[in-house]
C-alpha positions as CSV (number, residue, x, y, z in Angstrom):
1,M,-17.9,-24.4,80.5
2,I,-14.3,-25.3,79.6
3,I,-13.4,-21.6,79.9
4,L,-15.1,-21.4,83.3
5,L,-13.1,-24.3,84.7
6,F,-9.9,-22.8,83.3
7,F,-10.5,-19.5,85.2
8,N,-11.2,-21.3,88.5
9,E,-8.1,-23.4,88.1
10,F,-6.0,-20.4,87.1
11,C,-7.0,-18.4,90.2
12,A,-6.4,-21.3,92.5
13,F,-3.0,-21.7,91.0
14,I,-2.1,-18.0,91.5
15,S,-3.3,-18.2,95.1
16,L,-1.1,-21.2,95.7
17,I,2.0,-19.7,94.3
18,F,1.8,-16.3,95.8
19,M,-0.1,-17.3,98.9
20,I,-2.5,-14.6,98.2
21,K,-5.9,-15.1,99.7
22,L,-8.5,-13.8,97.3
23,P,-12.0,-12.7,98.5
24,F,-14.7,-15.3,98.2
25,G,-16.9,-13.0,96.1
26,F,-14.0,-12.6,93.6
27,F,-14.6,-16.2,92.4
28,Y,-18.3,-15.4,91.7
29,I,-17.2,-12.5,89.5
30,L,-14.9,-14.8,87.6
31,I,-17.7,-17.3,87.2
32,I,-20.0,-14.7,85.6
33,I,-17.2,-13.5,83.3
34,G,-16.5,-17.1,82.3
35,C,-20.1,-17.8,81.4
36,L,-20.3,-14.6,79.3
37,I,-17.2,-15.6,77.3
38,S,-18.5,-19.2,76.9
39,C,-21.8,-18.0,75.5
40,A,-20.1,-15.6,73.1
41,A,-17.7,-18.2,71.7
42,P,-18.7,-19.8,68.4
43,R,-20.1,-23.2,68.5
44,V,-18.3,-26.0,66.7
45,S,-20.3,-28.9,65.4
46,I,-18.8,-32.4,65.7
47,P,-19.2,-34.3,62.4
48,Q,-21.3,-37.4,62.7
49,Q,-20.0,-40.9,61.8
50,P,-21.0,-41.8,58.2
51,A,-23.9,-44.2,57.9
52,T,-21.9,-46.4,55.6
53,P,-18.2,-47.3,56.0
54,P,-15.8,-45.3,53.9
55,R,-14.7,-46.8,50.5
56,K,-11.6,-48.8,50.6
57,V,-8.8,-47.2,48.7
58,V,-7.0,-49.7,46.5
59,K,-3.5,-48.7,45.4
60,Q,-3.0,-48.9,41.7
61,P,0.3,-50.3,40.3
62,V,2.8,-47.6,39.6
63,D,4.7,-47.6,36.4
64,S,8.4,-47.1,37.2
65,A,8.9,-45.6,33.8
66,S,6.5,-42.8,34.4
67,T,6.0,-40.5,37.3
68,T,2.9,-38.8,36.1
69,A,-0.4,-40.8,35.7
70,P,-2.7,-39.5,33.0
71,R,-6.3,-38.7,33.9
72,V,-8.8,-41.3,32.5
73,V,-12.3,-39.9,32.7
74,P,-14.8,-42.6,33.7
75,D,-17.0,-44.0,30.9
76,L,-20.6,-42.9,30.5
77,A,-22.4,-46.2,30.7
78,S,-25.8,-44.8,29.7
79,D,-27.2,-44.1,26.2
80,A,-28.4,-40.6,27.0
81,W,-25.7,-38.7,25.1
82,F,-25.9,-41.0,22.1
83,Q,-29.7,-41.0,22.0
84,Q,-29.6,-37.2,21.9
85,F,-26.9,-37.1,19.3
86,L,-28.5,-39.7,17.0
87,K,-31.9,-37.9,17.4
88,E,-30.3,-34.7,16.2
89,N,-28.9,-36.5,13.1
90,A,-31.8,-38.9,12.6
91,S,-32.6,-37.6,9.1
92,Q,-29.2,-38.8,7.8
93,F,-29.7,-42.4,8.8
94,G,-32.8,-43.1,6.7
95,G,-34.9,-44.9,9.4
96,I,-32.2,-47.3,10.5
97,L,-32.3,-46.0,14.1
98,E,-35.9,-46.9,14.5
99,Q,-34.9,-50.5,13.8
100,A,-31.9,-50.4,16.2
101,A,-33.0,-53.5,18.2
102,V,-33.8,-55.6,15.2
103,L,-30.5,-54.7,13.6
104,N,-28.6,-55.5,16.8
105,L,-27.0,-52.0,16.4
106,Q,-24.1,-51.1,18.7
107,I,-22.0,-47.9,18.7
108,I,-19.1,-46.9,20.9
109,Y,-17.5,-43.4,20.6
110,T,-14.6,-42.2,22.6
111,E,-13.6,-38.6,22.9
112,I,-9.9,-38.1,23.3
113,K,-8.3,-35.0,24.9
114,R,-4.7,-34.3,25.5
115,D,-3.1,-32.3,28.4
116,R,0.1,-30.2,28.2
117,A,2.2,-33.3,28.6
118,N,0.4,-35.0,25.7
119,L,-1.3,-37.5,28.0
120,P,-4.7,-38.6,26.8
121,S,-8.0,-38.6,28.8
122,F,-11.1,-40.3,27.5
123,V,-14.9,-40.0,27.7
124,T,-16.7,-43.0,26.1
125,H,-20.3,-43.0,25.0
126,Y,-22.4,-46.1,24.2
127,F,-25.4,-46.8,22.2
128,Q,-27.0,-50.2,22.9
129,K,-23.9,-51.5,24.7
130,G,-23.8,-55.2,24.4
131,G,-26.4,-55.3,21.7
132,S,-29.9,-56.8,21.7
133,T,-28.7,-60.3,20.7
134,F,-25.4,-62.1,20.2
135,T,-22.9,-60.0,18.2
136,H,-20.6,-62.1,16.0
137,T,-17.5,-59.9,15.6
138,A,-15.9,-62.5,13.3
139,Q,-12.4,-61.6,11.9
140,A,-12.1,-58.6,14.3
141,V,-11.2,-61.2,17.0
142,G,-7.9,-61.3,15.1
143,L,-6.8,-58.1,16.8
144,P,-6.2,-59.6,20.3
145,L,-4.9,-62.8,18.7
146,A,-2.2,-60.9,16.8
147,I,-1.2,-59.0,20.0
148,L,-1.0,-62.1,22.1
149,A,1.0,-64.0,19.4
150,L,3.7,-61.3,19.8
151,Q,3.4,-61.4,23.6
152,K,3.9,-65.1,23.7
153,V,6.7,-65.3,21.1
154,N,8.6,-62.6,23.2
155,S,8.6,-65.1,26.1
156,L,10.8,-67.4,23.9
157,A,13.5,-64.8,23.3
158,D,16.0,-66.7,25.4
159,K,15.8,-69.5,22.8
160,G,16.7,-67.2,20.0
161,I,13.1,-66.9,18.7
162,N,11.2,-63.8,17.6
163,A,8.3,-63.0,15.3
164,Y,10.5,-63.4,12.2
165,T,11.8,-66.9,13.1
166,T,10.6,-69.7,10.8
167,M,7.6,-71.5,12.4
168,I,6.5,-74.8,10.9
169,T,3.1,-76.2,11.9
170,E,2.6,-80.0,11.9
171,A,-0.6,-82.0,11.8
172,L,-0.4,-85.0,14.1
173,I,-4.1,-85.4,14.8
174,S,-6.9,-86.1,12.3
175,G,-8.6,-83.0,11.0
176,Q,-5.5,-80.7,11.6
177,R,-3.7,-79.0,8.7
178,P,0.0,-78.5,8.5
179,A,1.9,-75.5,7.2
180,Y,5.5,-76.1,5.9
181,N,5.7,-73.1,3.6
182,D,4.1,-69.8,2.8
183,P,4.1,-68.6,-0.8
184,N,3.3,-65.1,0.4
185,T,6.8,-64.5,1.9
186,N,9.9,-63.6,0.0
187,D,11.7,-66.8,1.1
188,G,8.6,-69.1,1.2
189,L,8.9,-69.7,4.9
190,P,6.1,-69.1,7.4
191,T,6.6,-66.8,10.4
192,I,4.4,-65.2,13.0
193,S,5.0,-61.8,11.6
194,Q,3.8,-62.9,8.2
195,Y,0.6,-64.5,9.6
196,I,-0.1,-61.3,11.5
197,K,0.2,-59.2,8.3
198,R,-2.2,-61.5,6.4
199,L,-4.7,-61.5,9.3
200,L,-4.8,-57.8,9.8
201,L,-4.8,-56.9,6.1
202,T,-7.5,-59.2,4.9
203,G,-8.8,-61.3,7.8
204,D,-7.0,-64.4,6.3
205,E,-8.5,-67.5,7.9
206,E,-5.4,-69.7,7.6
207,A,-3.3,-67.0,9.3
208,F,-5.9,-66.8,12.1
209,D,-5.8,-70.6,12.5
210,K,-1.9,-70.8,12.7
211,L,-1.7,-68.1,15.3
212,Y,-4.5,-69.7,17.3
213,E,-2.6,-73.0,17.2
214,F,0.6,-71.3,18.4
215,V,-1.0,-69.2,21.2
216,G,-3.6,-71.7,22.4
217,P,-7.1,-71.0,23.7
218,D,-6.2,-71.2,27.5
219,Y,-3.4,-68.6,27.0
220,I,-5.7,-66.3,25.1
221,K,-8.4,-66.6,27.8
222,S,-6.2,-65.9,30.8
223,A,-4.2,-63.1,29.1
224,L,-7.3,-61.2,28.1
225,Q,-9.1,-61.9,31.4
226,E,-6.1,-60.6,33.4
227,R,-6.5,-57.3,31.6
228,G,-10.2,-57.0,32.2
229,F,-11.5,-58.2,28.9
230,D,-13.8,-60.8,30.3
231,S,-16.1,-61.4,27.3
232,A,-13.4,-63.2,25.3
233,E,-14.0,-66.8,24.3
234,V,-11.6,-67.5,21.5
235,V,-12.0,-71.2,21.3
236,A,-12.0,-72.3,17.7
237,R,-10.2,-72.2,14.4
238,I,-12.3,-70.3,11.8
239,G,-14.9,-72.3,10.0
240,R,-13.8,-75.8,10.7
241,G,-13.4,-78.4,13.4
242,N,-15.6,-79.4,16.3
243,T,-15.3,-78.3,19.9
244,A,-13.1,-81.3,20.8
245,N,-10.7,-80.8,17.9
246,N,-10.4,-77.1,18.6
247,K,-9.4,-77.8,22.2
248,K,-6.2,-79.4,20.8
249,T,-3.7,-77.3,18.9
250,N,-1.1,-78.4,16.3
251,T,2.5,-78.9,17.2
252,T,4.6,-75.9,16.2
253,I,8.4,-76.0,15.6
254,F,10.8,-73.0,15.3
255,Y,13.9,-73.2,13.2
256,D,16.9,-70.9,12.7
257,K,18.1,-69.7,9.3
258,N,20.1,-72.9,8.8
259,M,16.9,-74.9,9.6
260,R,18.2,-76.2,12.9
261,Q,15.4,-76.7,15.4
262,L,15.3,-74.1,18.2
263,Y,12.1,-75.1,20.0
264,R,9.3,-77.5,19.6
265,Q,5.9,-76.7,21.2
266,P,3.9,-79.8,21.7
267,I,0.1,-80.1,21.3
268,L,-1.6,-77.8,23.7
269,E,-4.9,-79.3,25.0
270,S,-7.3,-77.0,26.8
271,S,-8.4,-78.2,30.2
272,R,-11.0,-75.5,30.7
273,E,-14.7,-76.3,30.7
274,L,-16.3,-73.9,28.2
275,P,-19.3,-71.9,29.5
276,V,-22.7,-73.0,28.3
277,R,-23.8,-70.3,25.8
278,Q,-27.2,-69.9,24.1
279,D,-25.9,-67.6,21.4
280,K,-27.8,-67.7,18.1
281,L,-28.2,-65.7,15.0
282,G,-31.2,-65.4,12.7
283,K,-34.6,-67.1,12.8
284,K,-33.8,-69.7,10.1
285,R,-30.6,-71.4,8.8
286,I,-29.4,-73.3,5.8
287,E,-28.6,-77.0,6.6
288,N,-27.7,-79.5,4.0
289,G,-29.0,-77.2,1.3
290,K,-32.4,-76.7,3.0
291,V,-34.0,-73.9,5.0
292,I,-34.5,-75.1,8.5
293,N,-36.6,-73.2,11.2
294,G,-34.6,-72.0,14.1
295,G,-31.5,-69.7,14.0
296,M,-27.9,-70.9,13.7
297,Y,-26.3,-71.9,17.0
298,M,-23.2,-69.8,17.7
299,G,-22.3,-71.0,21.1
300,D,-19.1,-72.8,19.8
301,Q,-17.9,-69.8,17.8
302,N,-15.3,-67.3,18.8
303,K,-16.6,-64.3,20.8
304,V,-15.2,-61.0,21.9
305,S,-17.6,-58.2,22.6
306,L,-17.5,-55.0,20.7
307,S,-16.7,-53.0,23.8
308,D,-13.8,-55.3,24.7
309,L,-12.4,-55.0,21.2
310,H,-12.8,-51.2,21.5
311,G,-10.9,-51.3,24.8
312,I,-8.1,-53.6,23.4
313,L,-7.5,-51.1,20.6
314,Q,-7.5,-48.3,23.0
315,T,-4.9,-50.0,25.3
316,L,-2.7,-50.8,22.2
317,L,-2.8,-47.1,21.1
318,F,-2.3,-45.5,24.5
319,P,-0.5,-47.8,26.8
320,E,0.7,-44.9,28.9
321,A,-2.9,-44.2,29.9
322,F,-3.3,-47.6,31.7
323,S,-1.7,-49.4,34.6
324,V,1.2,-51.8,33.8
325,Y,-1.1,-54.7,34.6
326,K,-3.6,-53.6,31.9
327,R,-1.0,-53.2,29.1
328,F,0.1,-56.0,26.8
329,A,3.6,-57.3,27.3
330,I,4.9,-56.3,23.9
331,S,7.7,-54.0,22.8
332,E,7.2,-50.6,21.3
333,A,8.4,-52.1,17.9
334,D,5.7,-54.7,18.2
335,R,3.1,-52.1,18.9
336,I,4.1,-50.0,15.9
337,F,4.2,-53.2,13.7
338,I,0.6,-54.0,14.6
339,L,-0.6,-50.4,14.2
340,S,1.1,-50.2,10.8
341,F,-0.9,-53.1,9.4
342,L,-4.1,-51.9,11.0
343,H,-3.6,-48.8,8.9
344,I,-1.9,-49.8,5.6
345,D,-4.0,-50.3,2.5
346,A,-3.8,-54.0,1.5
347,S,-3.1,-53.0,-2.1
348,K,0.2,-51.4,-1.0
349,S,1.5,-54.6,0.5
350,I,4.3,-56.5,-1.3
351,F,4.7,-59.6,0.8
352,P,1.9,-60.7,0.9
353,S,0.6,-59.1,-2.4
354,Y,-3.0,-58.0,-2.9
355,P,-3.2,-56.2,-6.3
356,A,-6.8,-55.2,-5.8
357,V,-8.0,-53.0,-3.0
358,A,-9.3,-55.3,-0.2
359,E,-12.7,-54.2,0.9
360,F,-12.2,-56.0,4.1
361,K,-10.7,-52.9,5.8
362,Y,-13.1,-50.2,4.7
363,N,-16.5,-49.6,6.4
364,F,-16.2,-46.2,8.1
365,L,-14.1,-44.6,5.4
366,K,-14.1,-45.3,1.7
367,P,-11.3,-47.1,-0.1
368,A,-8.0,-45.4,-0.9
369,S,-9.2,-44.5,-4.4
370,N,-10.7,-41.5,-2.7
371,T,-7.4,-39.8,-2.3
372,A,-8.8,-36.6,-0.8
373,L,-10.3,-38.6,2.0
374,R,-7.2,-40.5,2.7
375,K,-5.2,-37.3,2.7
376,D,-7.3,-35.8,5.4
377,F,-7.7,-38.9,7.6
378,K,-5.7,-41.7,9.0
379,I,-7.6,-44.8,10.1
380,Y,-6.3,-47.7,12.2
381,N,-8.9,-50.4,12.3
382,I,-10.0,-54.0,12.1
383,T,-13.3,-55.2,10.7
384,G,-15.4,-58.3,10.9
385,K,-18.1,-59.6,8.5
386,A,-19.8,-63.0,8.7
387,F,-23.3,-64.5,8.9
388,G,-24.8,-61.0,8.2
389,Q,-23.1,-59.3,11.1
390,M,-20.8,-56.4,10.2
391,S,-18.4,-54.7,12.7
392,D,-15.6,-52.1,12.6
393,V,-13.3,-51.1,15.4
394,A,-11.3,-48.0,14.6
395,Y,-9.1,-45.1,15.7
396,I,-9.4,-42.1,13.3
397,I,-7.1,-39.1,13.1
398,D,-8.2,-35.9,11.4
399,V,-4.8,-34.9,10.1
400,Q,-5.8,-31.6,8.8
401,N,-7.3,-30.4,12.1
402,S,-5.1,-32.5,14.5
403,K,-8.1,-34.2,16.1
404,E,-8.6,-37.9,17.1
405,F,-11.3,-40.3,18.3
406,L,-12.2,-43.9,18.6
407,L,-15.3,-45.3,16.9
408,S,-16.7,-48.8,16.9
409,A,-19.9,-50.1,15.5
410,S,-21.7,-53.3,14.7
411,I,-24.9,-53.9,12.7
412,Y,-26.8,-57.0,11.6
413,C,-27.5,-57.0,7.8
414,N,-29.8,-60.0,7.3
415,E,-33.3,-58.9,6.4
416,N,-34.7,-62.3,5.7
417,E,-33.2,-63.7,8.9
418,I,-31.9,-66.8,7.1
419,V,-28.3,-67.5,8.2
420,G,-26.1,-69.3,5.7
421,D,-27.8,-68.3,2.4
422,D,-25.2,-65.6,1.8
423,K,-27.9,-63.0,1.0
424,Y,-26.8,-60.2,3.3
425,E,-27.2,-56.5,2.9
426,Y,-23.6,-55.6,3.7
427,E,-23.4,-52.8,1.1
428,V,-26.9,-51.3,1.0
429,A,-27.4,-51.3,4.7
430,G,-24.2,-52.0,6.6
431,R,-21.6,-50.0,4.8
432,K,-23.9,-47.2,4.1
433,F,-24.7,-46.9,7.8
434,M,-21.1,-47.1,8.8
435,E,-20.1,-44.3,6.4
436,T,-22.9,-42.1,7.6
437,L,-22.0,-42.7,11.2
438,A,-18.4,-41.8,10.6
439,S,-19.4,-38.7,8.7
440,V,-21.6,-37.2,11.4
441,I,-19.1,-38.0,14.1
442,I,-16.4,-36.3,12.1
443,D,-18.6,-33.3,11.6
444,R,-19.1,-33.1,15.4
445,V,-15.4,-33.5,16.2
446,R,-14.4,-30.8,13.7
447,A,-17.0,-28.4,15.2
448,E,-15.6,-28.8,18.7
449,T,-13.4,-26.1,20.2
450,A,-9.8,-27.0,19.7
451,G,-7.9,-28.3,22.8
452,M,-4.3,-29.1,23.2
453,R,-2.8,-30.1,19.9
454,P,-1.9,-33.8,20.0
455,D,1.6,-35.0,19.3
456,F,1.2,-38.2,17.2
457,G,4.9,-39.2,17.7
458,N,4.0,-42.7,18.9
459,I,1.6,-43.4,16.0
460,P,3.0,-44.5,12.6
461,L,1.5,-41.7,10.4
462,A,3.9,-42.0,7.5
463,I,3.0,-45.5,6.5
464,D,0.5,-45.7,3.6
């Protein structure tokens, strides 16, 4: 029809210009020609309006230091991959998988691929994400605490303070403990860096408490929540104090080398109302030396989910793979410092000194006495072990084959379900499962077709 009108208008226009009077029948001929052309022309369908409005595009923050954003593959939230993988390897786990719910078993495995620019991409698989009951990750909560202690102390740089500045902790409230010296240092003076070393090497409780008192529970909550780690409830010193006492920190004072005061941080009191939690472990508990029915209440204990701890380690390892708002505000030197003490064998440490191999660090891979294993692999991890719950959050490099992956797992090792009797099956059940899991994952990774060879230039490989 559009073509028909065009022809009519065109002829009228010609007649007007040249004052040529065309025969009336000529227009009928044009009409017929126009109809034929119109029928022969291909039909164009007009797209219909979508039934639902289009997704709103949210602009991600751009890192001014990088012009190329790495590709982060969305996580696989279902268990399908892991269920199939564990089914194929079920014979190696000795019946543990059949009790996965009872054992509160959780596994997280992240495949890592590099592109030609060495930028990583990730695919993460979960088995029983979140667990069947409360998961007590214990000392592993020290990882975000260590990172945030460095982040906070960096904000005091204008006062001449850093992680190596002397930090004295006072006790001005009943129930608090002071710290005026540290026999684990070469000069006997406590520092944030020294507390971090002790915490990451052996899960030292005093080191955790002093960092907690410096950083404060409200800062911990907001800093982790801003980065999407919403499960975090780091609200207590380890193993002592009630909820009211834990809401108040000690006073901390920083001194220069001549013991002149640089900064005094007063008592920090949390104003945040803690969420009501029904977290419990076990079916019975030890109370005043007696076995009492009912599990142990854990609602006032520190809590960071295994998946959040896995994500925190991933963000620490690969800051370039995340937006600037997701990264922690620490320097590259800070990042290498933490990774070094996630990796180093505690027996190799001088200040502090641990002559015997600390079993705290080894679940997935056996201790350093197995030199062949340590030669082939580098592991950067933090573990947790308390009340029968055992966890490990790790980044593992297969040095020989230039492959890498993230692996985290948690298992409940308390067959009699009595919490507090110290009769837990950490070795016969927990560590055995962890080693088997790491072994089958390593076999899978080694069997994969090799991709782009990673450049581990931003990972401290040489420290052992």
